[in-house]
C-alpha positions in Angstrom: -12.0 -43.8 12.9 -11.7 -42.6 9.3 -8.0 -42.5 8.4 -8.6 -40.9 4.9 -10.6 -38.0 6.4 -7.9 -37.5 9.0 -5.3 -37.2 6.3 -7.4 -34.7 4.4 -7.9 -32.6 7.6 -4.1 -32.7 8.2 -4.5 -32.1 12.0 -2.1 -34.5 13.7 -3.6 -34.1 17.2 -7.2 -34.8 16.1 -9.0 -38.1 15.8 -12.1 -38.5 13.6 -15.0 -40.1 15.4 -17.8 -40.0 12.8 -18.7 -38.4 9.5 -22.2 -37.3 8.5 -22.9 -36.1 4.9 -26.0 -34.2 3.9 -26.9 -32.5 0.7 -25.2 -29.2 1.7 -23.0 -30.0 4.7 -20.2 -32.3 5.6 -20.2 -32.8 9.4 -17.2 -34.4 11.0 -17.2 -35.4 14.7 -13.7 -35.1 16.1 -11.8 -35.2 19.4 -8.2 -34.6 20.6 -6.0 -37.7 20.3 -4.1 -36.5 23.4 -5.4 -37.6 26.8 -4.5 -34.4 28.7 -4.9 -30.6 28.7 -2.3 -27.9 29.4 -3.0 -26.4 32.8 -3.9 -22.7 32.5 -2.1 -22.0 35.8 1.2 -23.8 35.8 1.5 -24.7 32.1 2.2 -28.4 32.8 0.1 -31.4 31.6 -3.2 -31.9 33.4 -3.7 -35.7 33.1 -6.5 -36.7 35.4 -9.8 -36.9 33.5 -12.6 -34.9 35.1 -15.5 -34.8 32.7 -16.6 -34.1 29.1 -16.2 -30.5 28.1 -17.9 -28.4 25.5 -18.5 -29.4 21.9 -17.3 -26.7 19.5 -18.7 -26.2 16.0 -15.9 -25.0 13.8 -16.3 -24.1 10.1 -13.6 -25.6 7.9 -12.6 -25.3 4.2 -15.3 -26.2 1.8 -15.0 -29.6 0.3 -16.8 -31.3 -2.7 -19.1 -28.4 -2.9 -20.3 -28.8 0.7 -19.7 -26.6 3.7 -17.5 -28.5 6.2 -18.0 -28.3 9.9 -15.9 -29.9 12.6 -17.7 -30.8 15.8 -14.9 -30.9 18.4 -15.7 -32.8 21.6 -13.4 -31.5 24.3 -12.5 -33.0 27.7 -11.7 -31.4 31.0 -8.7 -32.6 33.1 -7.5 -31.9 36.6 -3.9 -30.7 37.2 -2.1 -32.7 39.8 0.8 -30.3 39.9 -1.1 -27.4 41.5 -2.1 -27.6 45.1 -5.7 -26.6 44.6 -6.1 -29.0 41.7 -7.6 -26.6 39.1 -9.3 -28.0 36.0 -8.6 -27.1 32.4 -10.4 -27.8 29.1 -8.5 -29.1 26.2 -7.5 -26.5 23.6 -5.7 -26.4 20.3 -3.9 -23.7 18.4 -5.4 -24.8 15.0 -8.8 -23.1 15.5 -10.1 -19.7 16.3 -12.6 -19.8 19.1 -13.9 -16.3 18.5 -14.5 -16.8 14.8 -15.9 -20.4 15.3 -13.7 -21.7 12.6 -10.4 -23.4 11.9 -7.4 -21.2 11.3 -7.1 -22.7 7.8 -10.6 -21.3 7.1 -9.7 -18.0 8.8 -6.7 -17.6 6.5 -8.9 -18.5 3.5 -11.3 -15.7 4.4 -8.4 -13.2 4.8 -7.2 -14.2 1.3 -10.7 -13.7 0.0 -10.7 -10.1 1.4 -7.6 -9.2 -0.6 -8.7 -6.7 -3.3 -12.3 -7.2 -2.1 -14.5 -6.1 0.8 -15.8 -7.8 3.9 -19.3 -7.2 2.6 -18.5 -9.2 -0.5 -16.9 -12.0 1.4 -19.8 -12.0 3.8 -22.2 -12.6 0.9 -20.1 -15.3 -0.8 -19.3 -17.4 2.3 -22.1 -16.7 4.7 -19.8 -15.3 7.4 -20.8 -12.3 9.4 -19.3 -8.9 8.9 -18.3 -8.8 12.6 -16.5 -12.1 12.3 -14.5 -10.8 9.3 -13.6 -7.6 11.1 -12.5 -9.6 14.1 -10.2 -11.8 11.9 -8.6 -8.6 10.5 -8.0 -7.2 14.0 -6.5 -10.5 15.3 -4.5 -11.7 12.3 -3.3 -8.3 10.8 -1.3 -5.9 13.0 -2.2 -2.3 13.0 1.5 -1.3 12.9 4.5 -2.6 11.0 6.4 -5.5 12.5 10.0 -4.2 12.5 11.3 -7.7 13.2 10.4 -8.7 9.7 12.3 -5.7 8.1 15.9 -6.8 7.6 17.1 -3.9 5.5 15.9 -0.3 5.1 17.9 1.7 2.6 15.2 3.8 1.0 12.1 5.5 2.3 9.1 7.1 0.6 6.9 9.7 2.2 3.7 10.9 0.6 0.3 12.3 1.5 -3.1 11.2 0.4 -6.6 12.3 1.0 -9.0 9.9 2.7 -12.0 11.9 1.4 -13.0 13.5 -1.9 -12.0 17.1 -2.4 -8.5 16.7 -1.0 -9.6 16.7 2.6 -8.6 14.7 5.7 -5.1 13.8 4.8 -3.0 10.9 5.9 0.7 10.4 5.4 2.0 7.1 3.9 5.5 5.9 4.8 6.8 3.0 2.7 9.9 1.3 1.4 10.4 -1.3 -1.3 11.7 -4.9 -1.4 14.5 -6.2 -3.7 12.0 -6.6 -6.6 10.9 -3.0 -6.3 7.5 -3.9 -4.8 6.1 -1.5 -2.1 6.3 -2.4 1.6 4.0 -0.5 3.9 5.6 1.0 7.0 3.0 3.4 8.4 -0.3 5.3 7.8 0.0 8.4 9.9 -2.9 10.7 10.9 -2.5 14.1 9.2 0.6 15.4 7.4 2.3 17.5 10.1 6.1 17.6 10.4 6.0 16.5 14.1 3.9 13.4 13.3 6.3 12.3 10.6 9.4 13.1 12.7 8.0 11.1 15.7 7.5 8.1 13.5 10.9 8.3 11.9 12.5 8.4 15.3 10.5 5.4 16.4 12.2 3.2 13.7 14.6 0.8 15.5 18.1 2.1 15.6 19.5 -0.8 13.6 17.3 0.2 10.7 17.3 3.9 11.2 21.1 3.9 10.8 20.7 2.1 7.4 18.5 4.7 5.8 20.4 6.5 3.0 17.7 8.2 1.0 14.2 9.5 1.6 12.1 10.2 -1.5 9.3 12.7 -1.0 7.2 15.3 -2.7 8.0 19.0 -2.4 6.7 19.4 1.2 8.9 21.3 3.6 7.4 19.6 6.6 8.4 16.2 5.3 11.8 17.3 4.3 12.6 19.0 7.6 11.3 15.9 9.5 13.7 13.7 7.6 16.6 16.1 8.2 16.0 16.3 11.9 15.2 12.6 12.5 17.6 11.0 10.0 20.5 13.5 9.7 22.6 11.0 7.6 19.9 10.4 5.0 19.6 12.5 1.8 16.2 14.0 0.9 15.4 13.3 -2.7 12.7 15.4 -4.3 10.7 13.0 -6.4 11.3 13.4 -10.1 7.6 12.7 -10.9 6.5 15.6 -8.7 9.0 17.9 -10.2 8.0 16.9 -13.8 4.4 17.4 -12.9 5.1 21.1 -11.9 7.0 22.1 -15.1 4.6 20.2 -17.3 1.7 21.9 -15.6 3.3 25.3 -16.4 3.2 24.5 -20.1 -0.4 23.2 -19.8 -1.5 26.5 -18.2 0.1 28.4 -21.0 -1.7 26.2 -23.5 -5.1 27.0 -21.9 -4.4 30.7 -22.2 -3.2 30.5 -25.7 -6.1 28.3 -26.9 -8.6 30.7 -25.4 -7.0 33.5 -27.4 -6.8 31.4 -30.5 -10.5 30.6 -30.3 -11.2 34.3 -30.2 -9.1 35.3 -33.2 -9.3 32.2 -35.5 -12.1 31.2 -37.7 -14.2 28.3 -36.4 -12.9 26.0 -39.2 -9.3 27.0 -38.5 -9.7 26.4 -34.7 -11.3 23.0 -35.4 -8.0 22.0 -37.1 -6.4 22.1 -33.6 -8.7 19.4 -32.3 -6.9 17.0 -29.9 -3.8 19.2 -29.6 -3.9 19.0 -25.8 -2.9 15.3 -25.9 -0.4 15.8 -28.7 1.3 18.6 -26.7 1.5 16.4 -23.6 3.1 13.4 -25.3 6.7 13.0 -26.5 7.2 14.1 -30.1 8.7 10.7 -31.0 5.4 9.0 -29.9 3.3 11.0 -32.3 2.1 10.0 -35.8 2.8 12.2 -38.8 -0.7 13.5 -38.7 -0.5 14.4 -35.1 2.9 16.1 -35.6 1.3 18.2 -38.3 -1.5 19.4 -36.0 1.1 20.2 -33.3 3.2 22.2 -35.8 0.0 24.1 -36.8 -0.4 25.0 -33.1 3.2 26.2 -32.9 2.7 28.4 -36.0 -0.3 30.0 -34.4 1.4 30.3 -31.0 5.2 30.9 -31.0 5.1 31.1 -27.2 3.9 27.5 -26.9 6.7 26.4 -29.3 9.2 28.0 -26.9 7.6 26.5 -23.8 7.4 23.0 -25.4 11.0 23.1 -26.4 12.1 24.2 -22.9 10.0 21.5 -21.3 11.5 18.8 -23.4 15.0 20.2 -22.8 14.5 19.9 -19.0 13.2 16.4 -19.4 16.3 15.5 -21.4 18.5 16.8 -18.5 16.7 14.4 -16.1 17.1 11.5 -18.5 20.8 12.2 -19.3 23.6 10.6 -17.3 24.5 13.5 -15.1 26.2 13.7 -11.7 24.7 15.9 -9.1 27.2 18.6 -9.9 26.8 18.5 -13.7 23.0 18.4 -13.4 23.1 21.5 -11.2 25.1 23.3 -13.9 22.7 22.1 -16.6 19.6 23.1 -14.7 21.0 26.6 -13.9 21.8 27.0 -17.6 18.2 26.0 -18.4 16.9 28.6 -15.9 18.9 31.3 -17.7 17.5 30.2 -21.0 13.9 30.4 -19.6 14.5 34.0 -18.4 15.9 35.0 -21.8 12.8 33.5 -23.5 10.5 36.1 -22.1 8.0 33.5 -21.0 6.3 33.9 -17.6 4.6 30.5 -17.4 7.6 29.0 -15.7 8.0 31.8 -13.0 6.4 29.8 -10.2 8.4 26.7 -11.1 11.7 28.7 -11.1 10.9 29.7 -7.5 10.5 26.0 -6.7 13.9 25.2 -8.3 15.6 27.9 -6.3 14.1 26.6 -3.0 14.7 22.9 -3.7 17.8 22.7 -5.9 19.7 20.5 -3.5 16.9 18.0 -3.0 16.0 18.0 -6.7 19.6 17.3 -7.8 20.0 14.6 -5.2 18.0 12.5 -7.7 21.1 12.3 -9.9 23.2 10.5 -7.1 21.4 7.2 -7.5 18.3 8.1 -9.5 15.9 7.2 -6.8 12.3 7.8 -7.6 9.1 7.1 -5.7 7.8 4.8 -8.4 6.9 2.3 -5.8 5.1 5.1 -3.9 3.0 5.9 -6.9 2.1 2.3 -7.3 1.1 2.3 -3.7 -1.1 5.4 -4.2 -3.0 3.6 -7.0 -3.7 0.7 -4.6 -4.9 3.2 -2.0 -7.2 4.9 -4.5 -8.8 1.5 -5.4 -9.1 0.6 -1.7 -10.9 3.9 -0.9 -13.4 3.3 -3.7 -14.1 -0.2 -2.5 -14.5 0.8 1.1 -16.3 4.2 0.5 -13.5 5.9 2.5 -11.5 4.7 5.5 -11.8 6.9 8.5 -10.1 4.6 11.1 -6.4 4.8 10.8 -5.8 1.3 12.1 -8.3 -0.2 9.7 -6.7 1.8 6.9 -3.3 0.2 7.7 -4.7 -3.3 8.1 -6.7 -3.2 4.8 -3.8 -1.7 2.8 -1.3 -4.1 4.4 -3.6 -7.1 3.5 -3.8 -6.0 -0.2 -0.1 -5.6 -0.4 1.2 -8.5 1.7 -1.7 -10.8 2.3 -0.8 -13.4 -0.3 2.7 -13.8 1.1 1.4 -14.1 4.6 -1.7 -16.4 4.2 -1.3 -18.3 0.9 1.0 -21.0 2.3 
């Protein structure tokens, strides 16, 4: 018996019988130190030795540059507590029979799959793709474990396309931990109101009653699902989505104005506006003197863009100021009047959005909840889709995303 090898294995119920070392492999013959098995029928100890059982070949963590395999010699025992004396083979909870490896090695493989692909792990460690898929299915749930969620104050709901071209949508429901990191709750097929509402109603009552705010994009289906399933929660229109709309309005005007300027200006004059798209999108305080000069030249050529840019920055300032919901509503309505007086039509569609979503948009000013963690989650999803060439199975989608987000906490122990 090799005491030092037993200490390295750190398996208290295992005794080392022999160790064989080759150039590429470390083979360790082991057996259970217990002289019994647990009866598969009554659950009590089966203590009467019957015969030798199977020998299992289990891959373990690599050591000293060699692949490590445990050759587990099992024994079969008869149960004296059951009338028909059934026999049972010894079994331990420290290995995975289906994967033919120890659980330590299984968790190592799962860690290797974080921010990677099963194909890459297969090539690096010589483990089959089916084995890796099996580990994902057995060790990572396809749904959230509500027992692990102690608090649920904020929710984020967003949609994302599984395929290029904004097709085949799924809905992502998430929350965040105390450090602001995303916590995945669900990946739902489609983006219909009924699907989202059914999930929200499935949240355990103890958690459902805690939800105070749900941050979402400007989707009526999502908002109505929240209002019906969580009547005590406020729907908060995500500030980033709102900003994207009114900034896009200015960008559309820029495209029209630049097309006109290209027609009326001399080529050398138009060339002086090079890079103006980026200067217009950034904050004025972030621009250099030279960039500000180019932007001013644009405004001299296009007074409409000067007005639109000023209105855009004024609305951004409202969102950044310390407003209450009530004072923000007054400020935004004053901004709407100013837009109408300006004679610009680029904001017309956005004004309709403000009219339809004013309550949800100004809910932002209550606690300034944004879906920043949702946007971070979306970036993870985009990377995951590129790695996996699309994810068509909803359960695999959840498992792979959950592993990327929470795998280190679960398996790096």
